[in-house]
C-alpha positions as CSV (number, residue, x, y, z in Angstrom):
1,M,98.6,-33.3,-18.3
2,D,95.7,-30.3,-19.4
3,D,98.4,-30.4,-22.6
4,F,98.3,-33.5,-23.7
5,P,95.6,-34.6,-26.3
6,K,93.1,-36.5,-26.0
7,C,91.2,-39.7,-27.5
8,S,88.2,-38.0,-29.6
9,L,85.6,-41.1,-28.2
10,C,86.4,-42.1,-24.5
11,Q,88.4,-38.8,-23.9
12,Q,91.6,-40.6,-22.1
13,Q,94.4,-38.5,-22.7
14,F,97.0,-40.1,-24.7
15,T,100.6,-40.9,-22.5
16,L,104.0,-42.2,-23.8
17,K,103.7,-45.8,-23.1
18,G,99.5,-45.9,-23.7
19,P,97.6,-47.3,-26.4
20,A,98.4,-45.8,-29.9
21,P,96.9,-42.7,-31.4
22,Y,94.9,-43.2,-34.5
23,L,94.0,-40.9,-36.9
24,L,90.6,-40.1,-38.2
25,P,89.6,-38.5,-41.9
26,C,88.6,-35.4,-39.5
27,L,91.9,-35.2,-38.7
28,H,90.8,-36.0,-34.9
29,T,92.3,-39.1,-32.9
30,V,91.4,-41.7,-31.5
31,C,93.1,-44.2,-29.3
32,E,93.8,-47.9,-30.0
33,M,91.7,-49.5,-27.5
34,C,88.6,-47.7,-29.2
35,V,89.5,-48.8,-32.6
36,T,90.1,-52.2,-31.3
37,S,86.7,-52.3,-29.8
38,E,85.0,-50.9,-32.2
39,A,86.9,-53.5,-35.1
40,G,84.4,-54.1,-37.9
41,G,82.0,-51.2,-36.8
42,V,81.2,-47.6,-36.9
43,I,83.1,-44.6,-35.3
44,S,81.3,-41.6,-34.4
45,C,83.8,-38.7,-33.5
46,S,82.3,-37.5,-30.5
47,I,83.7,-33.7,-31.2
48,C,82.6,-33.4,-34.7
49,H,80.2,-35.9,-34.9
50,R,81.3,-37.5,-38.2
51,E,81.1,-41.6,-38.5
52,V,83.6,-44.1,-40.0
53,N,83.2,-46.8,-41.3
54,L,85.9,-49.3,-40.1
55,T,84.8,-52.0,-42.6
56,D,85.4,-49.6,-45.4
57,T,88.3,-47.5,-43.8
58,A,91.4,-48.6,-42.6
59,L,92.8,-46.1,-39.9
60,Q,96.5,-45.6,-39.5
61,K,98.3,-44.5,-36.8
62,D,98.8,-41.3,-36.6
63,A,102.5,-40.6,-36.3
64,V,102.3,-37.1,-35.5
65,R,100.3,-37.1,-32.7
66,Q,103.2,-39.9,-31.8
67,K,106.0,-37.4,-31.6
68,E,103.8,-34.2,-29.8
69,I,103.1,-36.8,-27.4
70,F,106.7,-37.8,-27.5
71,H,108.0,-33.8,-27.2
72,L,104.9,-33.1,-24.5
73,T,106.5,-36.1,-22.0
74,I,109.8,-34.4,-22.6
75,K,108.6,-30.9,-21.6
76,H,106.3,-31.8,-18.6
77,R,107.2,-35.3,-17.9
78,P,110.8,-36.0,-18.2
79,T,111.2,-38.3,-15.5
80,E,109.0,-41.2,-17.4
81,L,111.7,-41.5,-19.7
82,L,114.3,-44.4,-19.4
83,C,117.4,-44.8,-21.2
84,T,116.4,-47.1,-24.3
85,N,120.3,-47.8,-25.5
86,E,121.4,-50.3,-22.1
87,D,117.6,-51.0,-21.3
88,D,119.1,-51.0,-17.5
89,G,116.1,-48.9,-16.1
90,N,118.2,-45.6,-15.6
91,Q,116.5,-41.9,-16.1
92,A,117.4,-40.8,-19.7
93,V,118.7,-37.0,-19.8
94,C,118.8,-36.6,-24.0
95,W,118.2,-37.6,-27.4
96,C,120.1,-39.1,-30.3
97,Q,118.4,-37.7,-33.3
98,N,120.8,-40.3,-35.3
99,C,119.8,-43.1,-33.2
100,E,116.6,-42.6,-32.6
101,E,117.4,-43.4,-28.5
102,A,117.0,-41.6,-25.5
103,L,120.3,-41.8,-23.5
104,C,121.1,-41.8,-19.8
105,E,124.5,-39.6,-18.7
106,Y,126.4,-42.8,-18.5
107,C,125.6,-43.9,-21.9
108,Q,125.7,-40.7,-22.9
109,N,129.4,-40.2,-22.2
110,T,130.0,-43.8,-24.4
111,H,128.2,-42.3,-27.1
112,N,130.1,-39.3,-27.3
113,N,133.6,-41.1,-26.9
114,V,132.7,-44.4,-29.3
115,K,134.6,-42.8,-32.9
116,L,131.5,-44.4,-34.9
117,T,128.9,-42.4,-32.8
118,R,130.3,-39.3,-31.8
119,S,129.5,-37.0,-34.8
120,H,125.9,-37.9,-34.2
121,V,123.2,-34.8,-32.9
122,V,122.5,-35.7,-29.4
123,Q,120.3,-32.8,-27.6
124,N,119.8,-32.6,-23.7
125,F,115.4,-32.7,-23.3
126,A,115.9,-28.9,-21.8
127,D,116.9,-27.9,-25.6
128,M,115.0,-30.1,-27.5
129,K,112.4,-28.5,-30.1
130,P,110.3,-30.7,-32.7
131,T,112.1,-31.6,-35.6
132,A,111.4,-34.2,-38.4
133,S,113.2,-37.5,-38.5
134,N,115.2,-37.9,-41.9
135,I,116.2,-41.5,-40.9
136,P,115.3,-44.1,-43.6
137,K,112.6,-46.2,-43.2
138,F,113.0,-50.2,-44.3
139,C,110.9,-52.5,-46.5
140,S,109.1,-55.4,-44.3
141,I,109.1,-57.8,-47.5
142,H,112.7,-57.1,-48.2
143,K,114.5,-56.3,-44.8
144,Y,117.5,-54.6,-45.6
145,D,116.1,-52.5,-48.4
146,P,115.2,-48.9,-47.7
147,L,111.7,-47.6,-48.5
148,Y,113.2,-44.5,-51.0
149,L,110.4,-44.8,-53.8
150,F,106.8,-43.8,-53.9
151,D,104.3,-45.5,-56.0
152,K,101.6,-42.8,-57.2
153,S,98.9,-45.7,-58.0
154,C,99.5,-47.8,-55.0
155,K,99.8,-44.6,-52.7
156,K,102.8,-46.8,-50.7
157,L,106.1,-46.8,-50.1
158,I,108.5,-49.3,-51.5
159,C,112.2,-50.4,-52.2
160,A,114.5,-50.9,-55.3
161,R,113.0,-54.8,-54.8
162,C,109.7,-53.8,-54.4
163,R,109.8,-51.5,-57.6
164,I,111.3,-54.7,-60.3
165,E,108.8,-57.3,-58.9
166,D,105.3,-56.2,-58.3
167,H,105.6,-52.4,-59.1
168,A,106.9,-52.7,-62.3
169,D,104.4,-50.7,-64.3
170,H,103.1,-48.3,-61.7
171,E,104.1,-44.8,-61.6
172,V,106.8,-44.1,-59.0
173,E,108.8,-41.3,-57.7
174,E,111.2,-41.0,-55.2
175,V,110.3,-40.1,-51.4
176,D,111.9,-36.2,-51.7
177,V,110.3,-35.6,-54.6
178,A,106.7,-36.5,-53.9
179,A,107.1,-35.4,-50.2
180,D,108.3,-31.9,-51.9
181,S,105.0,-31.9,-53.9
182,V,103.0,-32.7,-50.7
183,T,104.6,-30.5,-48.5
184,K,104.1,-27.5,-51.1
185,Q,100.3,-28.3,-51.2
186,L,100.7,-28.9,-47.2
187,E,102.0,-25.0,-47.3
188,Y,98.9,-24.0,-49.7
189,H,96.1,-25.2,-47.7
190,K,98.0,-23.4,-44.7
191,N,97.9,-20.4,-46.3
192,E,94.1,-21.3,-47.2
193,L,93.1,-21.5,-44.2
194,T,95.4,-18.6,-42.1
195,T,93.5,-16.4,-44.9
196,L,90.0,-17.9,-43.9
197,Q,90.8,-17.7,-39.9
198,T,91.7,-14.3,-40.6
199,R,88.3,-13.3,-42.4
200,Y,86.7,-15.0,-39.4
201,Q,88.3,-13.0,-37.0
202,A,87.2,-10.0,-39.1
203,Y,83.7,-11.0,-39.7
204,M,83.0,-12.1,-35.8
205,H,84.7,-8.4,-34.6
206,T,82.0,-6.8,-37.4
207,I,79.2,-9.0,-35.3
208,T,80.4,-7.7,-31.8
209,R,80.4,-3.8,-33.0
210,G,77.0,-4.6,-34.4
211,I,75.5,-6.2,-30.7
212,E,77.1,-3.0,-28.9
213,S,76.1,-1.0,-31.6
214,T,72.6,-2.1,-31.2
215,D,72.8,-1.7,-28.1
216,K,73.6,1.8,-28.0
217,T,70.8,2.3,-30.3
218,H,68.6,0.6,-28.2
219,V,69.3,2.7,-25.4
220,S,69.3,5.9,-27.4
221,L,65.6,5.0,-29.4
222,K,64.4,4.4,-25.9
223,E,65.3,7.5,-24.2
224,N,64.0,9.4,-27.8
225,I,60.9,7.6,-27.9
226,S,60.1,8.4,-23.7
227,H,60.6,12.0,-24.5
228,V,58.5,12.4,-27.2
229,F,55.7,10.5,-25.7
230,Q,55.8,12.7,-23.1
231,S,54.4,15.6,-25.2
232,L,52.0,13.4,-26.2
233,R,50.8,11.3,-23.6
234,S,47.1,11.5,-23.6
235,Q,46.6,10.4,-26.5
236,L,50.1,7.9,-27.6
237,D,50.0,5.9,-23.9
238,Q,48.6,3.0,-25.5
239,R,51.2,3.2,-28.6
240,Q,53.7,4.0,-26.7
241,K,53.3,0.9,-24.9
242,E,52.7,-0.9,-28.4
243,L,55.9,0.6,-30.0
244,L,58.1,-0.6,-26.4
245,I,56.6,-3.9,-27.2
246,D,57.5,-3.8,-30.8
247,L,61.1,-2.6,-30.0
248,E,61.7,-4.7,-27.3
249,N,61.0,-7.9,-29.8
250,H,62.8,-6.0,-32.7
251,T,66.1,-6.0,-30.7
252,N,65.6,-9.6,-29.4
253,E,65.4,-10.9,-32.8
254,T,68.4,-8.6,-33.9
255,K,70.3,-9.6,-31.6
256,A,68.9,-13.5,-31.3
257,T,70.1,-13.3,-35.2
258,Q,73.3,-11.8,-34.6
259,N,74.4,-14.3,-31.8
260,A,73.3,-17.2,-33.9
261,I,75.4,-15.7,-36.3
262,L,78.4,-15.4,-34.3
263,T,77.6,-18.7,-32.4
264,A,78.3,-20.4,-35.4
265,C,81.4,-18.3,-37.0
266,E,83.2,-19.4,-33.6
267,E,82.5,-23.4,-34.5
268,D,83.3,-22.7,-38.0
269,K,86.9,-20.8,-36.7
270,K,87.4,-23.3,-34.1
271,T,87.0,-26.1,-36.6
272,C,89.9,-23.8,-39.3
273,T,92.4,-23.5,-36.3
274,R,92.2,-27.4,-35.3
275,V,92.9,-28.2,-38.7
276,L,95.1,-25.6,-38.9
277,D,97.2,-26.7,-35.7
278,Y,97.2,-29.7,-37.0
279,I,98.9,-29.0,-40.2
280,N,101.3,-27.0,-38.2
281,N,102.1,-30.1,-36.4
282,V,102.8,-31.9,-39.4
283,L,104.5,-29.8,-40.8
284,H,106.7,-29.5,-37.9
285,F,106.8,-33.4,-36.3
286,A,106.0,-35.3,-39.6
287,S,108.8,-37.1,-41.9
288,K,108.0,-37.1,-45.7
289,S,106.0,-41.1,-45.0
290,D,103.7,-39.3,-42.4
291,I,103.6,-36.5,-45.2
292,L,101.8,-38.5,-47.3
293,G,99.6,-40.3,-45.4
294,V,98.0,-37.1,-44.2
295,E,97.8,-35.0,-47.3
296,R,94.2,-36.4,-48.2
297,Y,92.5,-35.9,-45.0
298,A,94.3,-32.3,-44.4
299,G,92.9,-31.4,-48.2
300,E,89.7,-32.7,-47.8
301,M,89.2,-30.6,-44.0
302,T,90.4,-27.4,-46.1
303,Q,88.4,-27.6,-48.3
304,T,85.2,-28.1,-46.0
305,C,86.4,-25.3,-44.2
306,L,86.5,-22.8,-47.3
307,D,83.2,-24.3,-48.3
308,S,81.3,-23.5,-45.2
309,A,82.9,-19.7,-44.6
310,M,81.0,-17.1,-44.7
311,T,81.2,-13.7,-45.9
312,Q,84.1,-11.7,-44.8
313,T,82.1,-8.7,-43.6
314,Y,79.2,-7.9,-41.4
315,V,76.4,-5.4,-42.1
316,V,75.2,-3.8,-39.1
317,P,71.2,-3.5,-39.1
318,T,70.3,0.0,-37.6
319,A,66.5,0.7,-36.0
320,V,65.2,3.6,-36.1
321,F,62.7,5.8,-35.0
322,N,60.5,8.4,-37.1
323,T,59.6,11.5,-35.6
324,N,59.1,13.6,-38.0
325,S,56.2,16.2,-37.9
326,L,54.9,15.7,-34.7
327,S,52.0,18.2,-34.6
328,N,50.6,16.6,-38.0
329,L,51.1,13.1,-36.2
330,K,48.5,14.0,-33.5
331,A,45.7,13.0,-35.7
332,Y,47.0,9.6,-36.8
333,V,48.1,8.6,-32.7
334,S,46.4,5.1,-33.7
335,G,48.8,4.5,-36.0
336,F,51.8,6.4,-35.4
337,G,55.0,5.4,-34.6
338,A,57.4,1.9,-36.5
339,I,60.4,0.3,-35.7
340,V,62.5,-0.4,-38.8
341,T,65.8,-1.4,-40.0
342,M,68.0,0.8,-41.7
343,D,70.9,-1.2,-43.2
344,M,73.1,2.2,-44.1
345,D,75.8,2.0,-41.4
346,G,73.7,4.0,-39.3
347,K,72.7,7.2,-41.9
348,S,69.1,8.0,-43.0
349,D,67.5,10.6,-44.6
350,M,64.9,12.5,-42.0
351,I,61.6,14.2,-43.4
352,A,61.2,17.8,-42.2
353,D,57.9,18.7,-40.6
354,R,55.8,20.5,-43.0
355,A,53.2,22.4,-41.7
356,S,51.8,24.2,-44.5
357,Q,50.7,20.7,-45.9
358,T,47.8,19.1,-45.3
359,D,47.5,15.9,-43.0
360,D,46.6,13.8,-45.8
361,D,48.9,15.2,-48.6
362,F,51.6,14.8,-46.1
363,M,51.0,11.4,-45.4
364,V,50.7,10.7,-49.0
365,D,54.0,12.1,-49.8
366,V,55.9,10.7,-46.9
367,E,54.8,7.0,-47.6
368,T,55.7,7.3,-51.2
369,K,59.2,9.0,-50.9
370,H,59.7,6.2,-48.2
371,K,58.8,3.2,-50.6
372,M,61.0,5.0,-52.9
373,D,63.8,5.1,-51.0
374,M,63.7,1.7,-49.9
375,E,63.1,0.2,-53.1
376,E,66.6,2.3,-54.2
377,L,68.4,1.4,-51.2
378,K,67.5,-2.6,-51.8
379,T,68.6,-2.4,-55.4
380,K,72.1,-0.7,-54.6
381,I,72.5,-2.9,-51.9
382,D,71.9,-6.0,-53.4
383,S,74.0,-4.1,-56.7
384,D,77.0,-3.9,-54.2
385,E,76.7,-7.4,-52.4
386,K,76.7,-9.0,-56.0
387,H,79.8,-6.7,-56.8
388,I,81.7,-7.6,-54.0
389,E,81.0,-11.4,-54.0
390,S,82.6,-11.4,-57.5
391,L,85.0,-9.4,-57.0
392,I,86.2,-12.1,-53.7
393,K,85.1,-15.1,-56.0
394,L,87.4,-13.9,-58.5
395,T,90.6,-13.0,-56.3
396,D,90.4,-16.4,-54.6
397,K,90.5,-18.1,-58.0
398,L,93.4,-16.3,-59.3
399,N,95.4,-16.8,-55.8
400,S,94.2,-20.5,-56.4
401,R,95.6,-20.3,-60.2
402,I,99.0,-19.1,-59.1
403,E,99.7,-22.0,-56.3
404,N,98.6,-24.6,-58.7
405,L,100.9,-23.0,-61.6
406,K,103.4,-23.0,-59.2
407,L,103.2,-26.7,-58.1
408,V,103.0,-27.7,-61.6
409,I,106.2,-25.7,-62.6
410,D,107.7,-27.3,-59.4
411,V,106.5,-30.8,-60.8
412,K,107.8,-30.3,-64.1
413,E,111.3,-29.4,-62.7
414,A,111.4,-32.4,-60.7
415,I,110.7,-34.2,-63.6
416,M,113.0,-33.0,-65.6
417,K,115.9,-33.4,-63.2
418,R,114.7,-37.1,-62.8
419,D,114.9,-37.7,-66.7
420,A,118.0,-36.2,-67.3
421,K,119.7,-38.9,-64.8
422,T,118.0,-41.5,-67.1
423,M,119.1,-40.0,-70.3
424,D,122.4,-41.7,-71.0
425,F,120.3,-45.4,-70.1
426,L,118.1,-44.1,-73.3
427,L,120.5,-43.0,-75.7
428,G,122.5,-46.5,-74.8
429,V,119.4,-48.4,-76.1
430,A,118.8,-45.7,-79.0
431,R,122.4,-46.1,-80.3
432,E,121.4,-49.9,-80.9
433,F,117.5,-49.9,-81.9
434,D,114.7,-47.7,-83.1
435,V,113.2,-47.4,-80.0
436,H,109.5,-45.3,-79.0
437,M,108.6,-44.8,-75.5
438,L,104.8,-46.1,-75.1
439,R,104.4,-44.0,-71.5
440,L,105.9,-40.2,-71.0
441,R,108.5,-40.4,-68.2
442,A,108.9,-44.2,-68.0
443,V,112.2,-45.4,-68.3
444,D,111.3,-48.9,-67.2
445,R,112.1,-51.6,-70.2
446,S,108.1,-52.6,-70.3
447,S,107.2,-49.0,-71.2
448,M,109.8,-49.3,-74.6
449,L,108.4,-50.7,-78.2
450,K,111.8,-51.8,-79.6
451,C,111.6,-52.0,-83.9
452,I,113.7,-55.5,-83.9
453,T,116.0,-55.5,-87.2
454,L,114.8,-58.8,-88.2
455,K,116.7,-60.7,-91.6
456,Y,115.1,-63.1,-93.8
457,D,117.8,-66.8,-93.4
458,E,118.1,-67.7,-96.5
459,D,120.1,-70.6,-95.9
460,R,117.0,-72.0,-93.9
461,A,114.5,-71.3,-97.1
462,N,112.2,-74.4,-98.5
463,L,113.8,-73.5,-102.3
464,D,111.1,-76.0,-103.8
465,Y,108.3,-73.6,-102.7
466,V,110.0,-70.4,-102.1
467,H,113.1,-68.2,-102.6
468,I,114.8,-64.5,-101.5
469,N,114.7,-62.8,-104.9
470,T,117.4,-59.8,-105.2
471,E,115.4,-57.5,-103.8
472,G,115.2,-59.6,-100.5
473,N,111.9,-60.0,-100.6
474,L,110.3,-64.2,-99.9
475,V,108.3,-65.0,-103.2
476,N,106.4,-68.1,-103.4
477,K,108.1,-69.2,-106.4
478,K,110.8,-72.1,-106.6
479,S,114.4,-71.0,-107.0
480,D,115.7,-71.5,-110.5
481,T,119.5,-72.3,-109.2
482,R,118.9,-74.3,-105.7
483,P,122.6,-74.6,-104.3
484,A,123.0,-77.3,-101.8
485,G,123.1,-77.0,-98.4
486,E,122.3,-78.6,-94.8
487,G,119.7,-77.2,-92.9
488,R,117.1,-76.3,-95.5
489,L,113.2,-76.7,-94.7
490,K,112.4,-79.4,-96.2
491,K,108.1,-79.7,-95.3
492,Y,107.4,-75.9,-94.5
493,K,107.2,-73.4,-97.5
494,G,108.6,-70.5,-96.0
495,T,111.5,-69.6,-93.9
496,R,112.4,-67.9,-90.7
497,S,114.7,-65.0,-89.1
498,T,118.4,-65.3,-89.0
499,D,117.5,-65.3,-85.1
500,P,115.2,-66.0,-82.2
501,L,113.6,-63.2,-80.3
502,P,116.1,-61.6,-77.6
503,K,114.5,-61.8,-73.8
504,D,114.8,-58.5,-72.8
505,G,112.0,-57.8,-71.1
506,C,110.4,-54.8,-73.6
507,P,107.8,-55.4,-76.4
508,Q,108.9,-56.1,-79.6
509,Y,107.6,-55.1,-83.3
510,W,108.2,-55.6,-86.8
511,E,105.8,-55.4,-90.0
512,V,105.8,-57.5,-93.2
513,E,104.3,-55.7,-96.7
514,N,102.9,-58.2,-99.1
515,K,101.9,-57.3,-102.4
516,V,99.5,-60.4,-103.4
517,N,98.6,-60.8,-107.5
518,I,95.5,-63.6,-107.5
519,H,95.9,-64.8,-111.3
520,K,92.5,-67.5,-110.3
521,P,89.9,-67.5,-108.0
522,L,90.5,-69.6,-104.8
523,S,88.9,-71.8,-103.3
524,D,89.1,-75.0,-100.7
525,N,90.8,-73.0,-98.1
526,C,93.6,-71.9,-100.0
527,L,96.9,-70.3,-98.4
528,I,97.7,-66.9,-99.6
529,L,100.3,-65.9,-96.9
530,E,101.4,-66.8,-93.5
531,I,103.4,-64.7,-90.6
532,G,103.9,-65.8,-86.5
533,V,106.4,-67.1,-84.4
534,C,107.8,-71.0,-82.9
535,R,109.8,-72.5,-81.3
536,E,113.2,-74.2,-82.6
537,E,111.7,-77.8,-83.0
538,Q,108.4,-76.4,-84.4
539,K,110.3,-75.3,-87.5
540,D,109.7,-77.7,-89.8
541,V,107.5,-80.2,-88.1
542,S,104.6,-79.4,-90.7
543,H,104.0,-77.7,-94.2
544,V,101.6,-74.6,-92.4
545,M,102.8,-73.3,-88.8
546,G,99.1,-73.4,-87.4
547,R,99.1,-76.8,-87.0
548,R,101.9,-76.9,-84.7
549,P,102.4,-76.4,-81.0
550,Y,103.9,-73.6,-79.2
551,S,103.4,-71.7,-82.1
552,Y,101.3,-68.1,-82.4
553,C,100.3,-66.9,-86.3
554,M,97.9,-65.5,-88.4
555,N,97.2,-66.2,-92.0
556,V,95.4,-65.1,-95.3
557,S,93.4,-67.7,-96.8
558,H,90.4,-68.5,-98.5
559,C,87.7,-69.1,-96.1
560,S,85.0,-71.8,-96.7
561,T,82.5,-70.4,-94.0
562,H,82.5,-66.9,-95.3
563,G,83.1,-67.7,-99.0
564,G,85.9,-65.3,-99.4
565,I,89.2,-64.1,-98.4
566,C,90.0,-63.7,-94.6
567,R,92.4,-63.6,-92.0
568,E,92.3,-66.7,-89.4
569,I,94.3,-66.6,-86.0
570,W,95.7,-70.2,-84.4
571,K,97.6,-70.5,-80.9
572,E,99.4,-73.7,-80.6
573,G,97.9,-75.8,-82.9
574,K,94.1,-74.6,-82.4
575,Y,92.0,-72.5,-84.4
576,V,90.9,-69.1,-82.8
577,Q,88.9,-67.1,-85.0
578,C,88.3,-65.8,-88.4
579,L,88.4,-62.1,-89.4
580,P,86.4,-62.4,-93.1
581,D,87.0,-59.5,-96.5
582,T,90.2,-58.7,-96.5
583,L,90.4,-58.6,-100.4
584,P,88.1,-60.0,-103.2
585,N,89.0,-63.4,-104.5
586,T,88.8,-61.8,-108.2
587,A,90.9,-62.8,-110.7
588,G,93.9,-60.4,-111.8
589,L,93.2,-58.7,-108.8
590,S,96.4,-56.8,-107.2
591,H,96.4,-55.9,-103.7
592,T,98.8,-54.6,-100.8
593,L,98.6,-56.5,-97.6
594,H,100.1,-54.3,-94.5
595,Y,100.8,-56.2,-91.2
596,G,102.4,-55.5,-88.1
597,V,103.2,-58.0,-85.1
598,V,104.0,-57.2,-81.6
599,Y,105.8,-59.6,-79.5
600,D,105.6,-59.1,-75.5
601,G,107.5,-61.5,-73.5
602,A,107.4,-59.8,-70.3
603,R,103.4,-59.7,-70.4
604,R,103.2,-62.7,-72.5
605,K,101.0,-61.4,-75.3
606,I,101.0,-61.6,-79.0
607,I,99.1,-58.4,-81.0
608,F,98.8,-58.9,-85.2
609,I,98.1,-55.4,-86.4
610,D,96.5,-54.3,-90.2
611,V,98.6,-51.4,-91.0
612,E,96.7,-50.6,-93.8
613,E,93.2,-50.6,-91.8
614,K,94.9,-49.2,-88.6
615,V,93.0,-51.6,-86.4
616,V,94.0,-54.7,-84.2
617,V,93.4,-57.6,-85.8
618,S,93.7,-60.2,-82.8
619,T,96.0,-60.2,-79.6
620,L,96.9,-63.2,-77.8
621,D,97.0,-63.8,-74.0
622,N,99.1,-66.6,-72.0
623,V,101.6,-67.1,-74.8
624,N,104.5,-69.4,-73.5
625,C,107.6,-67.4,-73.5
626,S,109.7,-70.4,-71.5
627,K,111.7,-71.3,-74.8
628,P,113.0,-68.5,-77.4
629,Q,110.2,-68.1,-80.0
630,W,111.6,-67.5,-83.9
631,P,109.8,-65.0,-86.5
632,T,108.4,-67.3,-89.5
633,F,107.2,-66.6,-92.6
634,G,105.4,-68.3,-95.2
635,V,104.0,-67.9,-98.9
636,Y,101.7,-70.4,-100.8
637,N,100.8,-71.9,-104.2
638,T,102.3,-70.5,-107.0
639,E,99.8,-71.9,-109.5
640,L,97.4,-69.6,-108.0
641,L,98.9,-66.6,-107.4
642,T,102.0,-64.6,-106.6
643,V,103.2,-63.3,-103.6
644,G,105.9,-60.9,-102.0
645,M,106.6,-60.2,-98.7
646,R,108.6,-57.5,-97.6
647,L,110.4,-57.5,-94.2
648,V,109.9,-53.4,-92.7
649,V,112.0,-53.2,-89.9
650,G,113.6,-50.6,-87.2
651,S,114.2,-47.3,-89.1
652,D,111.9,-48.3,-91.8
653,I,108.9,-48.6,-90.0
654,S,107.1,-45.7,-89.9
655,M,106.0,-45.0,-86.2
656,T,102.7,-42.9,-86.1
657,E,100.7,-41.5,-82.9
658,E,98.2,-43.6,-83.6
659,K,100.1,-47.0,-84.1
660,K,101.5,-46.6,-80.5
661,A,98.3,-45.2,-79.2
662,M,96.9,-48.8,-80.6
663,I,99.6,-50.6,-79.2
664,V,99.9,-49.1,-75.6
665,K,96.1,-49.6,-75.5
666,T,96.2,-52.9,-76.6
667,L,99.1,-54.3,-74.0
668,S,97.1,-52.5,-71.4
669,C,94.2,-54.3,-71.5
């Protein structure tokens, strides 16, 4: 039972039939009883003391730990496993990977003889090894639909019906692709932690050798000091005692520092080993859906280990006892001797006796040379340490960039394979319409902008006020020849398209280019032109579209409020807003007004764009799209101005990246 994992709070061991394990962000595990008892409160991990607020964090079941407990039960306590096929209480002896059931001897024989299950992979408990299950899970909402997609926005598994209903606008990829990407990231974490663990081992080995070296140095110096002071006992007894005390203190401080560093390294190594073991368990036991749930915690703990890592090598501080010129030091017995640390792997330059010098000159030379040597040594050590640290950081950075580039290449290859599957669909749409993708790598209809091919309905034009000229433009002048015919508009001063807008789930776009010549200054809310959509039953209710129910339009007209020519937005017969200064109200002026219209039935939006000014004029939300809408066009006031409205549709539309970005931003709001 010592092999079974324990709850990090109550320290109770997990069993196959006991409380389920739950995963903490620190990769430790707590039992279901502790999670339930602390619901809504704060859990403090007893191992690493990291606190988790259960109000803000929803813990998930530790599927990796559950499978580890299952395999430990098979190995150490197989008598607890009963047959799950017939639930008859018989002792189980094997496991079917396909059915995920434990079988007794009778059920095993039946299982092997049934045609439907004879090809299943059945393993005896004694031969079982940890393997990841690839049996698909099914949607909790749509009972019989498998969860084979991963929503990167919601961070959850979904089925095909979920993709269509609630996740249509989200970035989705297949579970295999998402799991492969996360597996590569976990392999990267594993390599990083393995390297770090090796560095810890080398560092601790260096410290251990340093402790041994410090002990040997201590013994050696103690003998040396005793020998020296035998010849100087009459003068140096008191100084000997002081130096021995100094030596003991220095040794204790050095060892205390080394032991503290060693203890810290051992703790960091334990953390590194624990995270590495868990990632190994993930890679051994976890399914692809389990991998997706633990990657964030594994990445955080890996980064924590890397951030707390110490340097790769340890420089052993070595104490030396300076015994140069003993004969000359008798005069300086009161200040003779010192325990110093030499950071040069045990090497030091010894100063020879120079009896020919006076005591004062000799001590000055000794002190000067010692200071110079120490300064030079300190400078060299600092420079070498900075250089080594810089090289280590550069190496780690290059390795990280190489791994990241490999991941990017793998992801791009997966995307290219996925995009190839949808190419036939996109080509089929492109043959029929001029289509632009609003989002890269998206293949759903809501991410396509269709430049539809509209035509004026000449048979519906109100010839008392307007007509379609030989160039195909709608002009505000009645027809010289007015052939008889049923169905012509009698009130509305314009016409509509030959067909209503199709309901195919993607945004549709068209433009109108208007040549306007003002003969006389306009006044009293005088209309120039109008564009928009309305229902079939509203096509000829009044002479303007903006006054009708279930109609949505923009008109250009004289505005009494602003005293100039403005753009007005109307929604279902109600005034919405006015944007001033479209063009000067001056006689003899000629101007081109270029507008675009986006109709999105799925998002229930209509967008009016000023193509010349490259701005969105207005966005109408909550548009009633329950019935077909007809694009409608009006031009007005022959006696005051001349208007020629040209349809710009299909491939004639210049769809720039700037225009596309403007449409994408407005639709996403």
